[in-house]
KEKE-400578 format. One line per 3 residues: number of its first residue (from 0); their letters; for each residue x, y, z of C-alpha. Coordinates in steps of 0.02 Angstrom, whole numbers, plus 50000, padded with zeros to 5 digits. Each point is the difference from the previous one (the first is absolute). Example, Ala and Ser with C-alpha at 12.3 -4.5 7.8 and 13.67 -1.06 7.14 Angstrom:
0) as) 50615/49775/50390 | 50069/50172/49967
//
This chain:
0) mew) 54980/60166/51013 | 49859/50038/50108 | 49928/50182/50008
3) ldt) 50073/50036/50180 | 50160/49915/49970 | 50036/50135/49861
6) ilr) 49959/50138/50124 | 50119/49916/50128 | 50129/49980/49857
9) rns) 50038/50179/49984 | 50097/49985/50164 | 50057/49822/49983
12) ele) 50085/50009/50158 | 49843/50014/50083 | 49916/49859/49920
15) slf) 50043/49872/50136 | 49909/50121/50123 | 49835/49952/49926
18) dld) 49995/49841/50102 | 50061/50081/50152 | 49900/49971/50158
21) lty) 49969/50158/50080 | 49885/49936/50146 | 50044/49963/50164
24) dtt) 49907/49890/50131 | 49924/50086/50155 | 50120/49976/50154
27) hra) 49938/49879/50129 | 49961/50100/50138 | 50079/49871/50130
30) ylk) 50107/50130/50086 | 49835/50078/50077 | 49994/49845/50115
33) kms) 50182/49988/50026 | 50001/50188/50053 | 49852/50005/50118
36) let) 50051/49830/50088 | 50188/50046/50012 | 49947/50184/50064
39) cin) 49894/49918/50143 | 50100/49831/50039 | 50162/50104/50004
42) fig) 49940/50120/50104 | 49961/49868/50134 | 50154/49911/49968
45) rti) 50110/50143/50025 | 49907/50030/50179 | 50022/49820/50040
48) sqs) 50191/50008/49962 | 50043/50128/50136 | 49958/49864/50128
51) dfr) 50102/49957/50131 | 49992/49808/50042 | 50051/49968/50187
54) fmk) 50039/49832/50086 | 49951/50033/50184 | 50039/49893/50142
57) nkk) 49947/50043/50183 | 49956/50168/49918 | 50181/50026/49943
60) ref) 50053/50003/49825 | 50107/49867/49929 | 50113/50017/49853
63) ndw) 50016/49833/49907 | 50015/49918/49834 | 49809/50043/49962
66) hyl) 50022/50174/50045 | 50133/50030/49860 | 49895/49900/49879
69) lnv) 49840/50105/50027 | 50075/50170/50027 | 50151/50000/49920
72) rpn) 50055/49868/49845 | 49850/49857/49966 | 50101/49943/49865
75) tdq) 50148/50031/49886 | 49910/50106/49866 | 49878/50105/50114
78) saa) 50007/50123/50142 | 49866/49984/50136 | 49905/50153/49929
81) dfw) 49992/49923/49833 | 49954/49834/50071 | 49852/50051/50086
84) qnf) 49941/50121/49861 | 50008/49858/49880 | 49926/49882/50137
87) iyk) 49838/50107/50011 | 49994/50030/49813 | 49982/49811/49979
90) liy) 49873/49991/50139 | 49878/50116/49935 | 50031/49977/49830
93) dne) 49988/49805/50004 | 49895/49991/50145 | 50139/49897/50097
96) vlv) 50180/49995/50009 | 50121/49865/50055 | 50181/50012/50070
99) vlt) 50107/49869/50017 | 50173/49968/50086 | 50142/49931/49905
102) dtn) 50142/49886/50055 | 50114/50151/50005 | 49881/50088/50118
105) dll) 49921/50117/49871 | 49813/50067/50004 | 49925/49980/49829
108) iad) 49831/50055/49927 | 49930/49877/49878 | 49951/50052/49828
111) sfd) 49881/49846/49989 | 49961/49845/50089 | 49866/49857/50008
114) rne) 49909/49974/50169 | 49936/49840/50053 | 49871/50018/50137
117) yai) 49971/49865/50136 | 49863/49996/50140 | 50098/49943/50141
120) ypd) 50181/50021/49954 | 50100/50147/49948 | 49980/50058/49815
123) vfs) 50141/49966/49884 | 50084/50118/49869 | 50062/49927/49854
126) dvt) 50090/50059/49831 | 50067/50160/50109 | 50067/50113/49863
129) vkd) 50108/50161/50030 | 50068/50087/49844 | 50041/49856/49871
132) ytf) 50048/49882/50144 | 49867/49861/50057 | 50038/49909/50170
135) krt) 49986/49803/49978 | 49945/49987/50179 | 49834/50031/50081
138) frm) 49981/50123/50149 | 49855/49957/50141 | 49908/50148/50061
141) dev) 50087/50001/50168 | 50172/50026/49902 | 49940/50156/49904
144) ihi) 49937/50183/50025 | 49828/49997/49917 | 49864/50132/50004
147) syn) 49829/50021/49908 | 49939/50172/49959 | 49823/49940/49982
150) nek) 49933/50148/49890 | 49882/49919/49883 | 49936/50177/49956
153) lts) 50156/50060/49930 | 50026/49834/49898 | 49825/50018/49914
156) fms) 50037/50184/49971 | 50157/49951/49915 | 49912/49882/49883
159) gtf) 49865/50088/49960 | 49994/50197/50022 | 50171/50019/49940
162) edy) 49951/49948/49823 | 49853/50118/50005 | 50115/50154/50057
165) anl) 50130/49952/49861 | 49860/49995/49855 | 49933/50160/50065
168) ysr) 50171/50085/50014 | 50039/49939/49811 | 49845/50072/49957
171) mve) 50024/50160/50070 | 50190/50014/49931 | 49934/49965/49820
174) isl) 49872/50133/50021 | 50130/50113/50060 | 50112/49965/49857
177) rnn) 49858/50017/49871 | 49951/50174/50075 | 50186/50061/49979
180) qir) 50022/49911/49835 | 50048/50105/49842 | 49873/49951/49860
183) gtv) 50017/50040/49811 | 49938/49941/49831 | 50089/49914/49849
186) sve) 49986/50046/49826 | 50055/49892/49855 | 50065/50062/49832
189) stq) 49944/49876/49852 | 49913/49995/49834 | 49969/49826/49998
192) sln) 49830/49929/50069 | 49987/49910/50171 | 49950/49825/49977
195) een) 49943/49894/50143 | 50180/49921/50009 | 50083/50178/50003
198) rtk) 49878/50076/50117 | 50028/49861/50124 | 50185/50014/49997
201) lqk) 49995/50181/50018 | 49890/49991/50147 | 50113/49876/50097
204) fid) 50137/50129/49981 | 49898/50140/50045 | 49932/49908/50147
207) klf) 50187/49954/50051 | 50032/50200/50006 | 49842/50043/50096
210) daf) 50035/49850/50124 | 50176/50075/50032 | 49915/50170/50046
213) rnn) 49864/49923/50098 | 50088/49872/50103 | 50154/50091/50055
216) sva) 50037/50158/50074 | 50143/50039/49882 | 49968/49943/49832
219) ivp) 50133/50002/49859 | 49942/49942/49819 | 50091/50002/49819
222) klk) 49961/50156/49886 | 49986/49934/49829 | 49987/50090/49827
225) gfe) 49833/49997/49944 | 49933/49992/50177 | 49941/50163/50092
228) yne) 49968/50014/50182 | 49880/50149/50061 | 49995/50029/50187
231) vak) 49812/50042/50053 | 50026/49999/50186 | 50133/50004/50130
234) ges) 49965/49915/50161 | 49975/50115/50151 | 50080/49959/50161
237) ngs) 49863/49951/50120 | 50038/50018/50181 | 49846/49915/50073
240) sid) 50047/49833/49908 | 50172/50005/50090 | 49913/50034/50165
243) elt) 49871/49853/49962 | 50143/49888/49973 | 50085/50050/50164
246) klk) 49834/49983/50093 | 49979/49825/49936 | 50174/49947/50053
249) ral) 49975/50070/50160 | 49831/49929/50029 | 50081/49821/49959
252) vde) 50139/50035/50141 | 49862/50058/50112 | 49905/49827/49969
255) vae) 50157/49908/50059 | 50041/50105/50138 | 49831/49973/50071
258) ilg) 50005/49806/49987 | 50158/50012/50080 | 49955/50110/50142
261) ipk) 50116/50149/49953 | 49930/50175/50019 | 49980/50091/49841
264) ali) 50089/50160/50075 | 50157/49900/50039 | 50028/49919/49818
267) hgd) 49967/50184/49925 | 50098/50086/50124 | 49850/50109/50061
270) lse) 50077/50082/50141 | 49831/50083/50074 | 49940/49822/50051
273) yet) 50170/49936/50043 | 49979/49969/50182 | 49840/49919/49991
276) aik) 50050/49902/49872 | 50164/49932/50072 | 49912/49946/50152
279) ayv) 49868/49900/49908 | 50144/49920/49882 | 50109/49948/50144
282) kfp) 49857/49930/50115 | 49914/49899/49869 | 50091/49936/49855
285) iga) 50177/50018/50061 | 49941/49949/50171 | 49921/49832/49924
288) lvk) 50151/49951/49889 | 50128/50022/50157 | 49897/49903/50103
291) kie) 49997/49859/49865 | 50183/50008/49978 | 50027/50005/50190
294) del) 49884/49859/50032 | 50092/49880/49856 | 50173/50048/50069
297) nak) 49949/49953/50171 | 49920/49842/49950 | 50164/49940/49885
300) lip) 50146/50071/50091 | 49954/49987/50176 | 49982/49837/50091
303) kee) 49824/49987/50090 | 50095/49967/50167 | 50098/50157/49969
306) flk) 49857/50105/49950 | 49912/49944/50151 | 50147/50056/50116
309) gsn) 49987/50176/49930 | 50111/49986/49841 | 49932/50085/49841
312) iev) 50032/50103/49837 | 49939/50160/50001 | 49981/50114/49834
315) kgv) 50010/50182/50046 | 50039/50163/49916 | 49844/50015/49890
318) tek) 49844/49993/50112 | 50068/50108/50155 | 49960/50169/50022
321) dli) 50142/50138/49983 | 50057/50040/50176 | 50054/50172/49960
324) dna) 49834/50049/49942 | 49916/49916/50147 | 50104/50063/50133
327) eav) 49870/50088/50096 | 49890/49831/49997 | 50162/49922/50067
330) dkl) 50018/50109/50139 | 49817/49976/50055 | 50008/49810/49985
333) vas) 50150/49997/50116 | 49955/50148/50123 | 49827/49920/50039
336) gaf) 50082/49840/50059 | 49911/49900/49851 | 50152/49931/49933
339) trn) 50185/49984/50041 | 50127/50084/49893 | 50060/49838/49934
342) evr) 49829/49954/49955 | 49976/50173/49903 | 50171/49949/49913
345) elf) 49918/49844/49941 | 49844/50084/49939 | 50102/50118/49890
348) gae) 50112/49852/49922 | 50150/50046/50113 | 50092/49875/50092
351) rsd) 49990/49981/50183 | 50136/50071/50113 | 50102/49917/50115
354) npe) 49967/50137/50139 | 49884/49913/50131 | 49943/50181/50037
357) lde) 49902/49999/49842 | 49893/49850/50050 | 49930/50095/50149
360) fvi) 49829/50094/49992 | 50012/50181/50020 | 49859/50120/50043
363) tkn) 50034/50185/49999 | 49938/50120/50124 | 49852/50064/49898
366) ytk) 49936/49826/49981 | 49998/49952/50177 | 49843/50008/50111
369) avg) 49970/50164/50092 | 49995/50005/50194 | 49873/50121/50072
372) gge) 49965/50084/49848 | 50165/50070/49983 | 50169/49940/49915
375) sk) 50061/49812/50041 | 50113/49980/50152
//
């Protein structure tokens, strides 16, 4: 029997542990990409999901089947809020989104599709797949809702910089684990000489022991008779390494947020800059997305003749200012005669009133011209 085998034989039930693999592969840091993207994209998705889609005709709201599909239940499996959040996620993550209307009047977001482009005819979508079902028919561009996000900067960032961040994060985790690792030495009892074969065999086993300590935050190794482990150093908690990992994750989220136009203060809940941040957020990334959605819905759901007569779809509830917070501004808009009360209602996302008096301009006394330097008569 080999020299090392005789040592292991002293505890024969542990002999099989000699070939035990005590090392573990470093975990792939793909969750960093998922975490940063979902943090930012879902932030926008939750915002858009609060929208109210209104079908307007002669400045009056109409309640029809499309109202129900867009605001209540687009399909049998999703509420409107879930649908629009998923819609935004696909739009930003895949850089485009396709929605088809089935024969059962369900709006479905395609998971994958092929687009055949034409110069003077509508593009055609084929192999449209939703979950595990692929439509056998094709869809023309004028039969679907299709929006492109056109953000190549995010696409490039996803394909390149994420990998660099993941590698850097992995290295920082390894260093942190090593700094907090327990270290020791191993002594072996033997009266026999160590020839090359025995030395190699012993070294492989010891390497497994040390790899277990080095590569794992918690390392458990067998205790064998004839082997003695002496601890020489205990890892000390290093708060700075944890801070560095946290800063790196925050920096990655900040990079994605900047590309998408989301103020960092909103993502991280910094209330000191909330008012300024929310105004910029609503005006730029959200306002642009709402305009894209509004234009596409008007083009696909409202016939051209009806649109030119005043029928249209309005997306409200997101970009409008809060009426209560701006009560003083509302009073000045009306009192100065610049807007009617119905126009102000529309500016703040409320529906027009049927009261004809609200369509009249009102000028309060302090806004009228004075006669002879005194009060107006």
